[in-house]
Chimera marker file (.cmm) of the C-alpha trace (Angstrom):
<marker_set name="trace">
<marker id="1" x="11.878" y="-24.551" z="-21.348" r="1" g="1" b="0" radius="0.5"/>
<marker id="2" x="10.643" y="-26.250" z="-18.759" r="1" g="1" b="0" radius="0.5"/>
<marker id="3" x="9.670" y="-24.294" z="-15.505" r="1" g="1" b="0" radius="0.5"/>
<marker id="4" x="10.831" y="-25.231" z="-12.372" r="1" g="1" b="0" radius="0.5"/>
<marker id="5" x="10.194" y="-24.093" z="-8.741" r="1" g="1" b="0" radius="0.5"/>
<marker id="6" x="13.204" y="-21.838" z="-8.861" r="1" g="1" b="0" radius="0.5"/>
<marker id="7" x="12.030" y="-19.671" z="-11.755" r="1" g="1" b="0" radius="0.5"/>
<marker id="8" x="10.654" y="-16.425" z="-11.173" r="1" g="1" b="0" radius="0.5"/>
<marker id="9" x="7.140" y="-16.239" z="-10.676" r="1" g="1" b="0" radius="0.5"/>
<marker id="10" x="4.667" y="-13.450" z="-9.919" r="1" g="1" b="0" radius="0.5"/>
<marker id="11" x="1.338" y="-13.856" z="-8.392" r="1" g="1" b="0" radius="0.5"/>
<marker id="12" x="-1.555" y="-12.138" z="-6.477" r="1" g="1" b="0" radius="0.5"/>
<marker id="13" x="-3.916" y="-13.123" z="-3.536" r="1" g="1" b="0" radius="0.5"/>
<marker id="14" x="-6.400" y="-10.954" z="-5.029" r="1" g="1" b="0" radius="0.5"/>
<marker id="15" x="-6.797" y="-12.995" z="-8.465" r="1" g="1" b="0" radius="0.5"/>
<marker id="16" x="-4.940" y="-15.811" z="-10.317" r="1" g="1" b="0" radius="0.5"/>
<marker id="17" x="-3.784" y="-15.891" z="-13.858" r="1" g="1" b="0" radius="0.5"/>
<marker id="18" x="-6.567" y="-15.633" z="-16.461" r="1" g="1" b="0" radius="0.5"/>
<marker id="19" x="-9.208" y="-14.944" z="-14.008" r="1" g="1" b="0" radius="0.5"/>
<marker id="20" x="-11.330" y="-11.795" z="-13.289" r="1" g="1" b="0" radius="0.5"/>
<marker id="21" x="-9.519" y="-8.890" z="-11.493" r="1" g="1" b="0" radius="0.5"/>
<marker id="22" x="-12.043" y="-8.017" z="-8.719" r="1" g="1" b="0" radius="0.5"/>
<marker id="23" x="-13.888" y="-4.454" z="-9.348" r="1" g="1" b="0" radius="0.5"/>
<marker id="24" x="-11.911" y="-3.285" z="-6.171" r="1" g="1" b="0" radius="0.5"/>
<marker id="25" x="-8.768" y="-2.850" z="-8.274" r="1" g="1" b="0" radius="0.5"/>
<marker id="26" x="-10.207" y="-1.300" z="-11.099" r="1" g="1" b="0" radius="0.5"/>
<marker id="27" x="-11.481" y="2.339" z="-12.171" r="1" g="1" b="0" radius="0.5"/>
<marker id="28" x="-15.161" y="1.074" z="-11.537" r="1" g="1" b="0" radius="0.5"/>
<marker id="29" x="-14.177" y="0.289" z="-7.957" r="1" g="1" b="0" radius="0.5"/>
<marker id="30" x="-11.593" y="1.770" z="-5.505" r="1" g="1" b="0" radius="0.5"/>
<marker id="31" x="-8.755" y="2.049" z="-8.203" r="1" g="1" b="0" radius="0.5"/>
<marker id="32" x="-6.069" y="0.701" z="-5.967" r="1" g="1" b="0" radius="0.5"/>
<marker id="33" x="-3.287" y="-1.594" z="-7.186" r="1" g="1" b="0" radius="0.5"/>
<marker id="34" x="-3.386" y="-5.288" z="-6.114" r="1" g="1" b="0" radius="0.5"/>
<marker id="35" x="-1.007" y="-6.789" z="-3.716" r="1" g="1" b="0" radius="0.5"/>
<marker id="36" x="1.753" y="-8.598" z="-5.769" r="1" g="1" b="0" radius="0.5"/>
<marker id="37" x="3.965" y="-11.163" z="-4.687" r="1" g="1" b="0" radius="0.5"/>
<marker id="38" x="7.083" y="-12.959" z="-6.350" r="1" g="1" b="0" radius="0.5"/>
<marker id="39" x="9.371" y="-15.671" z="-5.724" r="1" g="1" b="0" radius="0.5"/>
<marker id="40" x="12.385" y="-17.259" z="-7.381" r="1" g="1" b="0" radius="0.5"/>
<marker id="41" x="14.279" y="-14.184" z="-8.350" r="1" g="1" b="0" radius="0.5"/>
<marker id="42" x="17.757" y="-14.995" z="-10.239" r="1" g="1" b="0" radius="0.5"/>
<marker id="43" x="20.689" y="-14.605" z="-7.527" r="1" g="1" b="0" radius="0.5"/>
<marker id="44" x="22.356" y="-12.045" z="-9.960" r="1" g="1" b="0" radius="0.5"/>
<marker id="45" x="19.104" y="-9.798" z="-9.567" r="1" g="1" b="0" radius="0.5"/>
<marker id="46" x="19.984" y="-6.419" z="-8.588" r="1" g="1" b="0" radius="0.5"/>
<marker id="47" x="16.875" y="-4.500" z="-9.012" r="1" g="1" b="0" radius="0.5"/>
<marker id="48" x="13.160" y="-5.291" z="-10.336" r="1" g="1" b="0" radius="0.5"/>
<marker id="49" x="10.803" y="-3.200" z="-12.699" r="1" g="1" b="0" radius="0.5"/>
<marker id="50" x="7.027" y="-3.855" z="-13.222" r="1" g="1" b="0" radius="0.5"/>
<marker id="51" x="4.612" y="-3.123" z="-15.955" r="1" g="1" b="0" radius="0.5"/>
<marker id="52" x="0.777" y="-3.234" z="-16.035" r="1" g="1" b="0" radius="0.5"/>
<marker id="53" x="-0.281" y="-3.328" z="-19.567" r="1" g="1" b="0" radius="0.5"/>
<marker id="54" x="-3.353" y="-3.920" z="-21.681" r="1" g="1" b="0" radius="0.5"/>
<marker id="55" x="-2.744" y="-4.993" z="-25.300" r="1" g="1" b="0" radius="0.5"/>
<marker id="56" x="-6.372" y="-5.191" z="-26.136" r="1" g="1" b="0" radius="0.5"/>
<marker id="57" x="-7.080" y="-1.402" z="-25.506" r="1" g="1" b="0" radius="0.5"/>
<marker id="58" x="-8.235" y="0.263" z="-28.790" r="1" g="1" b="0" radius="0.5"/>
<marker id="59" x="-5.241" y="2.012" z="-29.257" r="1" g="1" b="0" radius="0.5"/>
<marker id="60" x="-2.043" y="1.677" z="-31.478" r="1" g="1" b="0" radius="0.5"/>
<marker id="61" x="0.061" y="0.794" z="-28.506" r="1" g="1" b="0" radius="0.5"/>
<marker id="62" x="-2.454" y="-0.670" z="-25.930" r="1" g="1" b="0" radius="0.5"/>
<marker id="63" x="-2.732" y="1.052" z="-22.787" r="1" g="1" b="0" radius="0.5"/>
<marker id="64" x="-0.279" y="1.228" z="-19.953" r="1" g="1" b="0" radius="0.5"/>
<marker id="65" x="-1.846" y="1.294" z="-16.407" r="1" g="1" b="0" radius="0.5"/>
<marker id="66" x="1.387" y="1.045" z="-14.083" r="1" g="1" b="0" radius="0.5"/>
<marker id="67" x="4.961" y="1.568" z="-14.440" r="1" g="1" b="0" radius="0.5"/>
<marker id="68" x="7.081" y="0.968" z="-11.298" r="1" g="1" b="0" radius="0.5"/>
<marker id="69" x="10.796" y="0.609" z="-11.194" r="1" g="1" b="0" radius="0.5"/>
<marker id="70" x="14.152" y="1.094" z="-9.035" r="1" g="1" b="0" radius="0.5"/>
<marker id="71" x="12.455" y="-1.671" z="-6.985" r="1" g="1" b="0" radius="0.5"/>
<marker id="72" x="15.406" y="-3.303" z="-4.631" r="1" g="1" b="0" radius="0.5"/>
<marker id="73" x="16.099" y="-6.901" z="-5.135" r="1" g="1" b="0" radius="0.5"/>
<marker id="74" x="15.247" y="-7.360" z="-1.352" r="1" g="1" b="0" radius="0.5"/>
<marker id="75" x="11.793" y="-6.481" z="-1.963" r="1" g="1" b="0" radius="0.5"/>
<marker id="76" x="9.591" y="-9.468" z="-2.518" r="1" g="1" b="0" radius="0.5"/>
<marker id="77" x="6.186" y="-7.745" z="-2.681" r="1" g="1" b="0" radius="0.5"/>
<marker id="78" x="4.367" y="-4.531" z="-3.609" r="1" g="1" b="0" radius="0.5"/>
<marker id="79" x="1.639" y="-4.132" z="-1.062" r="1" g="1" b="0" radius="0.5"/>
<marker id="80" x="-2.056" y="-3.289" z="-2.158" r="1" g="1" b="0" radius="0.5"/>
<marker id="81" x="-1.958" y="0.546" z="-3.101" r="1" g="1" b="0" radius="0.5"/>
<marker id="82" x="1.614" y="1.013" z="-2.217" r="1" g="1" b="0" radius="0.5"/>
<marker id="83" x="3.372" y="1.690" z="-5.433" r="1" g="1" b="0" radius="0.5"/>
<marker id="84" x="4.416" y="5.025" z="-4.573" r="1" g="1" b="0" radius="0.5"/>
<marker id="85" x="7.234" y="3.771" z="-2.426" r="1" g="1" b="0" radius="0.5"/>
<marker id="86" x="9.079" y="3.260" z="-5.361" r="1" g="1" b="0" radius="0.5"/>
<marker id="87" x="9.918" y="5.340" z="-8.736" r="1" g="1" b="0" radius="0.5"/>
<marker id="88" x="6.432" y="5.444" z="-11.048" r="1" g="1" b="0" radius="0.5"/>
<marker id="89" x="6.586" y="6.142" z="-14.561" r="1" g="1" b="0" radius="0.5"/>
<marker id="90" x="3.625" y="7.485" z="-16.650" r="1" g="1" b="0" radius="0.5"/>
<marker id="91" x="0.553" y="5.524" z="-17.567" r="1" g="1" b="0" radius="0.5"/>
<marker id="92" x="-1.155" y="6.255" z="-20.569" r="1" g="1" b="0" radius="0.5"/>
<marker id="93" x="-3.217" y="8.802" z="-19.090" r="1" g="1" b="0" radius="0.5"/>
<marker id="94" x="0.319" y="10.849" z="-18.704" r="1" g="1" b="0" radius="0.5"/>
<marker id="95" x="-0.011" y="10.351" z="-14.872" r="1" g="1" b="0" radius="0.5"/>
<marker id="96" x="2.322" y="8.814" z="-12.468" r="1" g="1" b="0" radius="0.5"/>
<marker id="97" x="0.999" y="5.691" z="-10.403" r="1" g="1" b="0" radius="0.5"/>
<marker id="98" x="-1.702" y="3.105" z="-11.172" r="1" g="1" b="0" radius="0.5"/>
<marker id="99" x="-4.784" y="3.430" z="-12.974" r="1" g="1" b="0" radius="0.5"/>
<marker id="100" x="-7.071" y="0.735" z="-12.666" r="1" g="1" b="0" radius="0.5"/>
<marker id="101" x="-8.741" y="-1.439" z="-15.741" r="1" g="1" b="0" radius="0.5"/>
<marker id="102" x="-11.491" y="0.470" z="-17.337" r="1" g="1" b="0" radius="0.5"/>
<marker id="103" x="-12.114" y="-1.131" z="-20.834" r="1" g="1" b="0" radius="0.5"/>
<marker id="104" x="-14.975" y="0.455" z="-23.195" r="1" g="1" b="0" radius="0.5"/>
<marker id="105" x="-18.196" y="-1.198" z="-22.296" r="1" g="1" b="0" radius="0.5"/>
<marker id="106" x="-19.088" y="-4.150" z="-24.549" r="1" g="1" b="0" radius="0.5"/>
<marker id="107" x="-15.713" y="-4.544" z="-25.767" r="1" g="1" b="0" radius="0.5"/>
<marker id="108" x="-15.035" y="-7.963" z="-24.360" r="1" g="1" b="0" radius="0.5"/>
<marker id="109" x="-12.594" y="-8.958" z="-21.901" r="1" g="1" b="0" radius="0.5"/>
<marker id="110" x="-9.261" y="-7.185" z="-21.694" r="1" g="1" b="0" radius="0.5"/>
<marker id="111" x="-6.031" y="-8.863" z="-20.594" r="1" g="1" b="0" radius="0.5"/>
<marker id="112" x="-4.028" y="-7.097" z="-18.118" r="1" g="1" b="0" radius="0.5"/>
<marker id="113" x="-0.494" y="-8.195" z="-17.982" r="1" g="1" b="0" radius="0.5"/>
<marker id="114" x="1.663" y="-7.621" z="-14.981" r="1" g="1" b="0" radius="0.5"/>
<marker id="115" x="5.285" y="-7.831" z="-16.388" r="1" g="1" b="0" radius="0.5"/>
<marker id="116" x="8.008" y="-8.178" z="-13.515" r="1" g="1" b="0" radius="0.5"/>
<marker id="117" x="11.574" y="-7.999" z="-14.747" r="1" g="1" b="0" radius="0.5"/>
<marker id="118" x="14.489" y="-8.854" z="-12.775" r="1" g="1" b="0" radius="0.5"/>
<marker id="119" x="17.544" y="-6.959" z="-13.501" r="1" g="1" b="0" radius="0.5"/>
<marker id="120" x="21.277" y="-7.330" z="-13.286" r="1" g="1" b="0" radius="0.5"/>
<marker id="121" x="21.916" y="-3.805" z="-12.499" r="1" g="1" b="0" radius="0.5"/>
<marker id="122" x="20.819" y="-1.081" z="-10.368" r="1" g="1" b="0" radius="0.5"/>
<marker id="123" x="19.855" y="1.415" z="-12.777" r="1" g="1" b="0" radius="0.5"/>
<marker id="124" x="18.584" y="4.335" z="-10.765" r="1" g="1" b="0" radius="0.5"/>
<marker id="125" x="16.299" y="5.593" z="-13.580" r="1" g="1" b="0" radius="0.5"/>
<marker id="126" x="14.516" y="8.911" z="-13.468" r="1" g="1" b="0" radius="0.5"/>
<marker id="127" x="10.748" y="9.266" z="-12.446" r="1" g="1" b="0" radius="0.5"/>
<marker id="128" x="8.051" y="9.783" z="-15.123" r="1" g="1" b="0" radius="0.5"/>
<marker id="129" x="9.330" y="7.208" z="-17.932" r="1" g="1" b="0" radius="0.5"/>
<marker id="130" x="6.750" y="5.970" z="-20.442" r="1" g="1" b="0" radius="0.5"/>
<marker id="131" x="6.686" y="2.262" z="-21.204" r="1" g="1" b="0" radius="0.5"/>
<marker id="132" x="8.624" y="2.213" z="-24.432" r="1" g="1" b="0" radius="0.5"/>
<marker id="133" x="11.405" y="4.423" z="-22.453" r="1" g="1" b="0" radius="0.5"/>
<marker id="134" x="11.484" y="2.133" z="-19.612" r="1" g="1" b="0" radius="0.5"/>
<marker id="135" x="11.687" y="-1.017" z="-21.858" r="1" g="1" b="0" radius="0.5"/>
<marker id="136" x="14.703" y="0.605" z="-23.768" r="1" g="1" b="0" radius="0.5"/>
<marker id="137" x="16.284" y="1.552" z="-20.579" r="1" g="1" b="0" radius="0.5"/>
<marker id="138" x="16.125" y="-2.090" z="-19.132" r="1" g="1" b="0" radius="0.5"/>
<marker id="139" x="16.544" y="-3.964" z="-22.246" r="1" g="1" b="0" radius="0.5"/>
<marker id="140" x="20.271" y="-4.912" z="-21.960" r="1" g="1" b="0" radius="0.5"/>
<marker id="141" x="19.614" y="-5.755" z="-18.205" r="1" g="1" b="0" radius="0.5"/>
<marker id="142" x="16.805" y="-8.183" z="-18.212" r="1" g="1" b="0" radius="0.5"/>
<marker id="143" x="17.863" y="-11.556" z="-16.742" r="1" g="1" b="0" radius="0.5"/>
<marker id="144" x="14.485" y="-13.104" z="-16.122" r="1" g="1" b="0" radius="0.5"/>
<marker id="145" x="10.751" y="-11.859" z="-16.373" r="1" g="1" b="0" radius="0.5"/>
<marker id="146" x="7.403" y="-13.230" z="-15.407" r="1" g="1" b="0" radius="0.5"/>
<marker id="147" x="3.750" y="-12.140" z="-15.695" r="1" g="1" b="0" radius="0.5"/>
<marker id="148" x="0.444" y="-12.445" z="-14.070" r="1" g="1" b="0" radius="0.5"/>
<marker id="149" x="-2.561" y="-12.041" z="-16.764" r="1" g="1" b="0" radius="0.5"/>
<marker id="150" x="-5.754" y="-10.620" z="-15.172" r="1" g="1" b="0" radius="0.5"/>
<marker id="151" x="-9.017" y="-10.396" z="-16.922" r="1" g="1" b="0" radius="0.5"/>
<marker id="152" x="-11.664" y="-7.461" z="-16.779" r="1" g="1" b="0" radius="0.5"/>
<marker id="153" x="-14.625" y="-6.357" z="-18.922" r="1" g="1" b="0" radius="0.5"/>
<marker id="154" x="-17.613" y="-4.170" z="-18.624" r="1" g="1" b="0" radius="0.5"/>
<link id1="1" id2="2" r="1" g="1" b="0" radius="0.2"/>
<link id1="2" id2="3" r="1" g="1" b="0" radius="0.2"/>
<link id1="3" id2="4" r="1" g="1" b="0" radius="0.2"/>
<link id1="4" id2="5" r="1" g="1" b="0" radius="0.2"/>
<link id1="5" id2="6" r="1" g="1" b="0" radius="0.2"/>
<link id1="6" id2="7" r="1" g="1" b="0" radius="0.2"/>
<link id1="7" id2="8" r="1" g="1" b="0" radius="0.2"/>
<link id1="8" id2="9" r="1" g="1" b="0" radius="0.2"/>
<link id1="9" id2="10" r="1" g="1" b="0" radius="0.2"/>
<link id1="10" id2="11" r="1" g="1" b="0" radius="0.2"/>
<link id1="11" id2="12" r="1" g="1" b="0" radius="0.2"/>
<link id1="12" id2="13" r="1" g="1" b="0" radius="0.2"/>
<link id1="13" id2="14" r="1" g="1" b="0" radius="0.2"/>
<link id1="14" id2="15" r="1" g="1" b="0" radius="0.2"/>
<link id1="15" id2="16" r="1" g="1" b="0" radius="0.2"/>
<link id1="16" id2="17" r="1" g="1" b="0" radius="0.2"/>
<link id1="17" id2="18" r="1" g="1" b="0" radius="0.2"/>
<link id1="18" id2="19" r="1" g="1" b="0" radius="0.2"/>
<link id1="19" id2="20" r="1" g="1" b="0" radius="0.2"/>
<link id1="20" id2="21" r="1" g="1" b="0" radius="0.2"/>
<link id1="21" id2="22" r="1" g="1" b="0" radius="0.2"/>
<link id1="22" id2="23" r="1" g="1" b="0" radius="0.2"/>
<link id1="23" id2="24" r="1" g="1" b="0" radius="0.2"/>
<link id1="24" id2="25" r="1" g="1" b="0" radius="0.2"/>
<link id1="25" id2="26" r="1" g="1" b="0" radius="0.2"/>
<link id1="26" id2="27" r="1" g="1" b="0" radius="0.2"/>
<link id1="27" id2="28" r="1" g="1" b="0" radius="0.2"/>
<link id1="28" id2="29" r="1" g="1" b="0" radius="0.2"/>
<link id1="29" id2="30" r="1" g="1" b="0" radius="0.2"/>
<link id1="30" id2="31" r="1" g="1" b="0" radius="0.2"/>
<link id1="31" id2="32" r="1" g="1" b="0" radius="0.2"/>
<link id1="32" id2="33" r="1" g="1" b="0" radius="0.2"/>
<link id1="33" id2="34" r="1" g="1" b="0" radius="0.2"/>
<link id1="34" id2="35" r="1" g="1" b="0" radius="0.2"/>
<link id1="35" id2="36" r="1" g="1" b="0" radius="0.2"/>
<link id1="36" id2="37" r="1" g="1" b="0" radius="0.2"/>
<link id1="37" id2="38" r="1" g="1" b="0" radius="0.2"/>
<link id1="38" id2="39" r="1" g="1" b="0" radius="0.2"/>
<link id1="39" id2="40" r="1" g="1" b="0" radius="0.2"/>
<link id1="40" id2="41" r="1" g="1" b="0" radius="0.2"/>
<link id1="41" id2="42" r="1" g="1" b="0" radius="0.2"/>
<link id1="42" id2="43" r="1" g="1" b="0" radius="0.2"/>
<link id1="43" id2="44" r="1" g="1" b="0" radius="0.2"/>
<link id1="44" id2="45" r="1" g="1" b="0" radius="0.2"/>
<link id1="45" id2="46" r="1" g="1" b="0" radius="0.2"/>
<link id1="46" id2="47" r="1" g="1" b="0" radius="0.2"/>
<link id1="47" id2="48" r="1" g="1" b="0" radius="0.2"/>
<link id1="48" id2="49" r="1" g="1" b="0" radius="0.2"/>
<link id1="49" id2="50" r="1" g="1" b="0" radius="0.2"/>
<link id1="50" id2="51" r="1" g="1" b="0" radius="0.2"/>
<link id1="51" id2="52" r="1" g="1" b="0" radius="0.2"/>
<link id1="52" id2="53" r="1" g="1" b="0" radius="0.2"/>
<link id1="53" id2="54" r="1" g="1" b="0" radius="0.2"/>
<link id1="54" id2="55" r="1" g="1" b="0" radius="0.2"/>
<link id1="55" id2="56" r="1" g="1" b="0" radius="0.2"/>
<link id1="56" id2="57" r="1" g="1" b="0" radius="0.2"/>
<link id1="57" id2="58" r="1" g="1" b="0" radius="0.2"/>
<link id1="58" id2="59" r="1" g="1" b="0" radius="0.2"/>
<link id1="59" id2="60" r="1" g="1" b="0" radius="0.2"/>
<link id1="60" id2="61" r="1" g="1" b="0" radius="0.2"/>
<link id1="61" id2="62" r="1" g="1" b="0" radius="0.2"/>
<link id1="62" id2="63" r="1" g="1" b="0" radius="0.2"/>
<link id1="63" id2="64" r="1" g="1" b="0" radius="0.2"/>
<link id1="64" id2="65" r="1" g="1" b="0" radius="0.2"/>
<link id1="65" id2="66" r="1" g="1" b="0" radius="0.2"/>
<link id1="66" id2="67" r="1" g="1" b="0" radius="0.2"/>
<link id1="67" id2="68" r="1" g="1" b="0" radius="0.2"/>
<link id1="68" id2="69" r="1" g="1" b="0" radius="0.2"/>
<link id1="69" id2="70" r="1" g="1" b="0" radius="0.2"/>
<link id1="70" id2="71" r="1" g="1" b="0" radius="0.2"/>
<link id1="71" id2="72" r="1" g="1" b="0" radius="0.2"/>
<link id1="72" id2="73" r="1" g="1" b="0" radius="0.2"/>
<link id1="73" id2="74" r="1" g="1" b="0" radius="0.2"/>
<link id1="74" id2="75" r="1" g="1" b="0" radius="0.2"/>
<link id1="75" id2="76" r="1" g="1" b="0" radius="0.2"/>
<link id1="76" id2="77" r="1" g="1" b="0" radius="0.2"/>
<link id1="77" id2="78" r="1" g="1" b="0" radius="0.2"/>
<link id1="78" id2="79" r="1" g="1" b="0" radius="0.2"/>
<link id1="79" id2="80" r="1" g="1" b="0" radius="0.2"/>
<link id1="80" id2="81" r="1" g="1" b="0" radius="0.2"/>
<link id1="81" id2="82" r="1" g="1" b="0" radius="0.2"/>
<link id1="82" id2="83" r="1" g="1" b="0" radius="0.2"/>
<link id1="83" id2="84" r="1" g="1" b="0" radius="0.2"/>
<link id1="84" id2="85" r="1" g="1" b="0" radius="0.2"/>
<link id1="85" id2="86" r="1" g="1" b="0" radius="0.2"/>
<link id1="86" id2="87" r="1" g="1" b="0" radius="0.2"/>
<link id1="87" id2="88" r="1" g="1" b="0" radius="0.2"/>
<link id1="88" id2="89" r="1" g="1" b="0" radius="0.2"/>
<link id1="89" id2="90" r="1" g="1" b="0" radius="0.2"/>
<link id1="90" id2="91" r="1" g="1" b="0" radius="0.2"/>
<link id1="91" id2="92" r="1" g="1" b="0" radius="0.2"/>
<link id1="92" id2="93" r="1" g="1" b="0" radius="0.2"/>
<link id1="93" id2="94" r="1" g="1" b="0" radius="0.2"/>
<link id1="94" id2="95" r="1" g="1" b="0" radius="0.2"/>
<link id1="95" id2="96" r="1" g="1" b="0" radius="0.2"/>
<link id1="96" id2="97" r="1" g="1" b="0" radius="0.2"/>
<link id1="97" id2="98" r="1" g="1" b="0" radius="0.2"/>
<link id1="98" id2="99" r="1" g="1" b="0" radius="0.2"/>
<link id1="99" id2="100" r="1" g="1" b="0" radius="0.2"/>
<link id1="100" id2="101" r="1" g="1" b="0" radius="0.2"/>
<link id1="101" id2="102" r="1" g="1" b="0" radius="0.2"/>
<link id1="102" id2="103" r="1" g="1" b="0" radius="0.2"/>
<link id1="103" id2="104" r="1" g="1" b="0" radius="0.2"/>
<link id1="104" id2="105" r="1" g="1" b="0" radius="0.2"/>
<link id1="105" id2="106" r="1" g="1" b="0" radius="0.2"/>
<link id1="106" id2="107" r="1" g="1" b="0" radius="0.2"/>
<link id1="107" id2="108" r="1" g="1" b="0" radius="0.2"/>
<link id1="108" id2="109" r="1" g="1" b="0" radius="0.2"/>
<link id1="109" id2="110" r="1" g="1" b="0" radius="0.2"/>
<link id1="110" id2="111" r="1" g="1" b="0" radius="0.2"/>
<link id1="111" id2="112" r="1" g="1" b="0" radius="0.2"/>
<link id1="112" id2="113" r="1" g="1" b="0" radius="0.2"/>
<link id1="113" id2="114" r="1" g="1" b="0" radius="0.2"/>
<link id1="114" id2="115" r="1" g="1" b="0" radius="0.2"/>
<link id1="115" id2="116" r="1" g="1" b="0" radius="0.2"/>
<link id1="116" id2="117" r="1" g="1" b="0" radius="0.2"/>
<link id1="117" id2="118" r="1" g="1" b="0" radius="0.2"/>
<link id1="118" id2="119" r="1" g="1" b="0" radius="0.2"/>
<link id1="119" id2="120" r="1" g="1" b="0" radius="0.2"/>
<link id1="120" id2="121" r="1" g="1" b="0" radius="0.2"/>
<link id1="121" id2="122" r="1" g="1" b="0" radius="0.2"/>
<link id1="122" id2="123" r="1" g="1" b="0" radius="0.2"/>
<link id1="123" id2="124" r="1" g="1" b="0" radius="0.2"/>
<link id1="124" id2="125" r="1" g="1" b="0" radius="0.2"/>
<link id1="125" id2="126" r="1" g="1" b="0" radius="0.2"/>
<link id1="126" id2="127" r="1" g="1" b="0" radius="0.2"/>
<link id1="127" id2="128" r="1" g="1" b="0" radius="0.2"/>
<link id1="128" id2="129" r="1" g="1" b="0" radius="0.2"/>
<link id1="129" id2="130" r="1" g="1" b="0" radius="0.2"/>
<link id1="130" id2="131" r="1" g="1" b="0" radius="0.2"/>
<link id1="131" id2="132" r="1" g="1" b="0" radius="0.2"/>
<link id1="132" id2="133" r="1" g="1" b="0" radius="0.2"/>
<link id1="133" id2="134" r="1" g="1" b="0" radius="0.2"/>
<link id1="134" id2="135" r="1" g="1" b="0" radius="0.2"/>
<link id1="135" id2="136" r="1" g="1" b="0" radius="0.2"/>
<link id1="136" id2="137" r="1" g="1" b="0" radius="0.2"/>
<link id1="137" id2="138" r="1" g="1" b="0" radius="0.2"/>
<link id1="138" id2="139" r="1" g="1" b="0" radius="0.2"/>
<link id1="139" id2="140" r="1" g="1" b="0" radius="0.2"/>
<link id1="140" id2="141" r="1" g="1" b="0" radius="0.2"/>
<link id1="141" id2="142" r="1" g="1" b="0" radius="0.2"/>
<link id1="142" id2="143" r="1" g="1" b="0" radius="0.2"/>
<link id1="143" id2="144" r="1" g="1" b="0" radius="0.2"/>
<link id1="144" id2="145" r="1" g="1" b="0" radius="0.2"/>
<link id1="145" id2="146" r="1" g="1" b="0" radius="0.2"/>
<link id1="146" id2="147" r="1" g="1" b="0" radius="0.2"/>
<link id1="147" id2="148" r="1" g="1" b="0" radius="0.2"/>
<link id1="148" id2="149" r="1" g="1" b="0" radius="0.2"/>
<link id1="149" id2="150" r="1" g="1" b="0" radius="0.2"/>
<link id1="150" id2="151" r="1" g="1" b="0" radius="0.2"/>
<link id1="151" id2="152" r="1" g="1" b="0" radius="0.2"/>
<link id1="152" id2="153" r="1" g="1" b="0" radius="0.2"/>
<link id1="153" id2="154" r="1" g="1" b="0" radius="0.2"/>
</marker_set>
């Protein structure tokens, strides 16, 4: 499918796709979530969900760094460090909120996928969902998705 300017896109002024995530946004730095912005929401969008996941982590399901959902469709960015304005799920450390990249030393570069999902319904999901629970809850409502992939290694 050819991408056009109206397609959903997510980006950050902190890093571009497939580039290094600045240390500030990692567990080695300030451990703050980066500013994320998006454009091109489908007209039918009622709500958004965001997942940051590292599939390269040496765990059976990778490592989930952040789950953010119940984001109104009128929102077009998540300001740096401000995810708690929305509903947060549990990361792989079983804590709500963002936890920055922290791959094992010498493990090579890891890919951090910031997935943005446009949903056709306002779901009012409960706090503290885990990644699989969130994906199950939104599965029938995703009308478009976009990703930003950042890299980090120790």
